[in-house]
Biotite code that builds the C-alpha atoms (Angstrom):
import biotite.structure as struc

atoms = struc.array([
    struc.Atom([7.189, 12.433, -10.345], chain_id="A", res_id=1, res_name="UNK", atom_name="CA", element="C"),
    struc.Atom([7.634, 9.419, -8.156], chain_id="A", res_id=2, res_name="UNK", atom_name="CA", element="C"),
    struc.Atom([4.320, 7.800, -7.345], chain_id="A", res_id=3, res_name="UNK", atom_name="CA", element="C"),
    struc.Atom([3.497, 5.142, -4.997], chain_id="A", res_id=4, res_name="UNK", atom_name="CA", element="C"),
    struc.Atom([0.297, 2.993, -5.606], chain_id="A", res_id=5, res_name="UNK", atom_name="CA", element="C"),
    struc.Atom([-0.856, 1.081, -2.496], chain_id="A", res_id=6, res_name="UNK", atom_name="CA", element="C"),
    struc.Atom([-3.354, -1.762, -3.166], chain_id="A", res_id=7, res_name="UNK", atom_name="CA", element="C"),
    struc.Atom([-5.428, -3.130, -0.480], chain_id="A", res_id=8, res_name="UNK", atom_name="CA", element="C"),
    struc.Atom([-7.569, -5.852, -2.070], chain_id="A", res_id=9, res_name="UNK", atom_name="CA", element="C"),
    struc.Atom([-6.830, -9.553, -1.378], chain_id="A", res_id=10, res_name="UNK", atom_name="CA", element="C"),
    struc.Atom([-8.448, -10.844, -4.695], chain_id="A", res_id=11, res_name="UNK", atom_name="CA", element="C"),
    struc.Atom([-5.901, -10.577, -7.806], chain_id="A", res_id=12, res_name="UNK", atom_name="CA", element="C"),
    struc.Atom([-9.172, -10.901, -10.035], chain_id="A", res_id=13, res_name="UNK", atom_name="CA", element="C"),
    struc.Atom([-10.940, -7.883, -8.292], chain_id="A", res_id=14, res_name="UNK", atom_name="CA", element="C"),
    struc.Atom([-11.923, -4.673, -9.835], chain_id="A", res_id=15, res_name="UNK", atom_name="CA", element="C"),
    struc.Atom([-9.643, -2.906, -7.453], chain_id="A", res_id=16, res_name="UNK", atom_name="CA", element="C"),
    struc.Atom([-6.527, -4.892, -9.007], chain_id="A", res_id=17, res_name="UNK", atom_name="CA", element="C"),
    struc.Atom([-7.824, -3.705, -12.462], chain_id="A", res_id=18, res_name="UNK", atom_name="CA", element="C"),
    struc.Atom([-7.863, -0.091, -11.208], chain_id="A", res_id=19, res_name="UNK", atom_name="CA", element="C"),
    struc.Atom([-4.457, -0.291, -9.806], chain_id="A", res_id=20, res_name="UNK", atom_name="CA", element="C"),
    struc.Atom([-3.046, -1.722, -12.944], chain_id="A", res_id=21, res_name="UNK", atom_name="CA", element="C"),
    struc.Atom([-4.785, 0.881, -15.035], chain_id="A", res_id=22, res_name="UNK", atom_name="CA", element="C"),
    struc.Atom([-3.485, 3.701, -12.830], chain_id="A", res_id=23, res_name="UNK", atom_name="CA", element="C"),
    struc.Atom([-0.078, 2.206, -13.034], chain_id="A", res_id=24, res_name="UNK", atom_name="CA", element="C"),
    struc.Atom([-0.166, 1.914, -16.869], chain_id="A", res_id=25, res_name="UNK", atom_name="CA", element="C"),
    struc.Atom([-1.398, 5.457, -17.308], chain_id="A", res_id=26, res_name="UNK", atom_name="CA", element="C"),
    struc.Atom([1.233, 7.017, -14.906], chain_id="A", res_id=27, res_name="UNK", atom_name="CA", element="C"),
    struc.Atom([3.988, 4.979, -16.600], chain_id="A", res_id=28, res_name="UNK", atom_name="CA", element="C"),
    struc.Atom([2.844, 6.081, -19.973], chain_id="A", res_id=29, res_name="UNK", atom_name="CA", element="C"),
    struc.Atom([3.085, 9.730, -18.620], chain_id="A", res_id=30, res_name="UNK", atom_name="CA", element="C"),
    struc.Atom([6.681, 9.173, -17.675], chain_id="A", res_id=31, res_name="UNK", atom_name="CA", element="C"),
    struc.Atom([6.260, 8.759, -13.997], chain_id="A", res_id=32, res_name="UNK", atom_name="CA", element="C"),
    struc.Atom([8.345, 6.649, -11.690], chain_id="A", res_id=33, res_name="UNK", atom_name="CA", element="C"),
    struc.Atom([5.781, 4.239, -10.316], chain_id="A", res_id=34, res_name="UNK", atom_name="CA", element="C"),
    struc.Atom([5.879, 1.679, -7.541], chain_id="A", res_id=35, res_name="UNK", atom_name="CA", element="C"),
    struc.Atom([2.905, -0.583, -6.747], chain_id="A", res_id=36, res_name="UNK", atom_name="CA", element="C"),
    struc.Atom([2.581, -2.286, -3.375], chain_id="A", res_id=37, res_name="UNK", atom_name="CA", element="C"),
    struc.Atom([-0.026, -5.087, -3.328], chain_id="A", res_id=38, res_name="UNK", atom_name="CA", element="C"),
    struc.Atom([-0.182, -5.563, 0.440], chain_id="A", res_id=39, res_name="UNK", atom_name="CA", element="C"),
    struc.Atom([-2.034, -8.703, 0.190], chain_id="A", res_id=40, res_name="UNK", atom_name="CA", element="C"),
    struc.Atom([0.290, -10.369, -2.256], chain_id="A", res_id=41, res_name="UNK", atom_name="CA", element="C"),
    struc.Atom([3.198, -9.300, -0.184], chain_id="A", res_id=42, res_name="UNK", atom_name="CA", element="C"),
    struc.Atom([1.826, -11.016, 3.036], chain_id="A", res_id=43, res_name="UNK", atom_name="CA", element="C"),
    struc.Atom([1.697, -7.694, 4.750], chain_id="A", res_id=44, res_name="UNK", atom_name="CA", element="C"),
    struc.Atom([0.715, -8.292, 8.415], chain_id="A", res_id=45, res_name="UNK", atom_name="CA", element="C"),
    struc.Atom([-1.450, -5.256, 9.673], chain_id="A", res_id=46, res_name="UNK", atom_name="CA", element="C"),
    struc.Atom([-1.597, -6.413, 13.179], chain_id="A", res_id=47, res_name="UNK", atom_name="CA", element="C"),
    struc.Atom([0.069, -4.269, 15.919], chain_id="A", res_id=48, res_name="UNK", atom_name="CA", element="C"),
    struc.Atom([2.432, -6.468, 18.043], chain_id="A", res_id=49, res_name="UNK", atom_name="CA", element="C"),
    struc.Atom([2.917, -6.184, 21.793], chain_id="A", res_id=50, res_name="UNK", atom_name="CA", element="C"),
    struc.Atom([6.488, -5.434, 20.929], chain_id="A", res_id=51, res_name="UNK", atom_name="CA", element="C"),
    struc.Atom([5.586, -2.646, 18.741], chain_id="A", res_id=52, res_name="UNK", atom_name="CA", element="C"),
    struc.Atom([3.511, -1.130, 21.432], chain_id="A", res_id=53, res_name="UNK", atom_name="CA", element="C"),
    struc.Atom([6.531, -0.870, 23.675], chain_id="A", res_id=54, res_name="UNK", atom_name="CA", element="C"),
    struc.Atom([8.744, 0.230, 20.941], chain_id="A", res_id=55, res_name="UNK", atom_name="CA", element="C"),
    struc.Atom([8.447, 3.929, 21.726], chain_id="A", res_id=56, res_name="UNK", atom_name="CA", element="C"),
    struc.Atom([8.025, 4.762, 18.056], chain_id="A", res_id=57, res_name="UNK", atom_name="CA", element="C"),
    struc.Atom([10.627, 2.689, 16.839], chain_id="A", res_id=58, res_name="UNK", atom_name="CA", element="C"),
    struc.Atom([9.814, 1.329, 13.114], chain_id="A", res_id=59, res_name="UNK", atom_name="CA", element="C"),
    struc.Atom([10.061, -2.449, 12.839], chain_id="A", res_id=60, res_name="UNK", atom_name="CA", element="C"),
    struc.Atom([12.378, -3.522, 10.194], chain_id="A", res_id=61, res_name="UNK", atom_name="CA", element="C"),
    struc.Atom([9.619, -5.427, 8.215], chain_id="A", res_id=62, res_name="UNK", atom_name="CA", element="C"),
    struc.Atom([7.801, -2.184, 7.982], chain_id="A", res_id=63, res_name="UNK", atom_name="CA", element="C"),
    struc.Atom([10.796, -0.019, 7.155], chain_id="A", res_id=64, res_name="UNK", atom_name="CA", element="C"),
    struc.Atom([10.603, -0.510, 3.444], chain_id="A", res_id=65, res_name="UNK", atom_name="CA", element="C"),
    struc.Atom([6.966, 0.879, 3.461], chain_id="A", res_id=66, res_name="UNK", atom_name="CA", element="C"),
    struc.Atom([7.864, 3.800, 5.530], chain_id="A", res_id=67, res_name="UNK", atom_name="CA", element="C"),
    struc.Atom([10.769, 4.713, 3.405], chain_id="A", res_id=68, res_name="UNK", atom_name="CA", element="C"),
    struc.Atom([8.604, 4.510, 0.022], chain_id="A", res_id=69, res_name="UNK", atom_name="CA", element="C"),
    struc.Atom([5.851, 6.692, 1.465], chain_id="A", res_id=70, res_name="UNK", atom_name="CA", element="C"),
    struc.Atom([8.457, 9.089, 2.461], chain_id="A", res_id=71, res_name="UNK", atom_name="CA", element="C"),
    struc.Atom([10.038, 9.277, -0.815], chain_id="A", res_id=72, res_name="UNK", atom_name="CA", element="C"),
    struc.Atom([6.886, 9.362, -2.813], chain_id="A", res_id=73, res_name="UNK", atom_name="CA", element="C"),
    struc.Atom([5.776, 12.641, -4.400], chain_id="A", res_id=74, res_name="UNK", atom_name="CA", element="C"),
    struc.Atom([2.201, 11.249, -5.094], chain_id="A", res_id=75, res_name="UNK", atom_name="CA", element="C"),
    struc.Atom([0.190, 8.548, -3.403], chain_id="A", res_id=76, res_name="UNK", atom_name="CA", element="C"),
    struc.Atom([-2.646, 6.293, -4.959], chain_id="A", res_id=77, res_name="UNK", atom_name="CA", element="C"),
    struc.Atom([-4.495, 4.205, -2.820], chain_id="A", res_id=78, res_name="UNK", atom_name="CA", element="C"),
    struc.Atom([-6.855, 1.593, -4.097], chain_id="A", res_id=79, res_name="UNK", atom_name="CA", element="C"),
    struc.Atom([-9.092, -0.298, -1.736], chain_id="A", res_id=80, res_name="UNK", atom_name="CA", element="C"),
    struc.Atom([-12.625, -1.672, -1.353], chain_id="A", res_id=81, res_name="UNK", atom_name="CA", element="C"),
    struc.Atom([-15.004, -0.016, 0.887], chain_id="A", res_id=82, res_name="UNK", atom_name="CA", element="C"),
    struc.Atom([-16.108, -2.710, 3.482], chain_id="A", res_id=83, res_name="UNK", atom_name="CA", element="C"),
    struc.Atom([-18.831, -1.429, 5.759], chain_id="A", res_id=84, res_name="UNK", atom_name="CA", element="C"),
    struc.Atom([-17.803, 1.957, 5.259], chain_id="A", res_id=85, res_name="UNK", atom_name="CA", element="C"),
    struc.Atom([-14.143, 1.506, 5.888], chain_id="A", res_id=86, res_name="UNK", atom_name="CA", element="C"),
    struc.Atom([-10.997, 0.281, 4.163], chain_id="A", res_id=87, res_name="UNK", atom_name="CA", element="C"),
    struc.Atom([-9.863, -3.223, 4.826], chain_id="A", res_id=88, res_name="UNK", atom_name="CA", element="C"),
    struc.Atom([-7.780, -4.007, 8.049], chain_id="A", res_id=89, res_name="UNK", atom_name="CA", element="C"),
    struc.Atom([-4.603, -4.760, 5.786], chain_id="A", res_id=90, res_name="UNK", atom_name="CA", element="C"),
    struc.Atom([-4.782, -1.057, 4.735], chain_id="A", res_id=91, res_name="UNK", atom_name="CA", element="C"),
    struc.Atom([-5.387, 0.387, 8.091], chain_id="A", res_id=92, res_name="UNK", atom_name="CA", element="C"),
    struc.Atom([-2.296, -1.628, 9.369], chain_id="A", res_id=93, res_name="UNK", atom_name="CA", element="C"),
])
């Protein structure tokens, strides 16, 4: 199975990073094809720009790889902290 892990925590020493690494190792050990996206480490910008608002549904080129990976995934694991009852902005974006 092709599994995408999306990590939404900025601190590489966090418990969330340890969880994501553990999930990745377990899935790989079971023979799955695993991709891990650490949004903070990749510098993902969650803000919606004015150009995107007028794009009428067009996917910006910097976001295209994320969209393609999401579409190809057969399983998705999302790891994030719960800040004030919600995921962090980087994950919402």
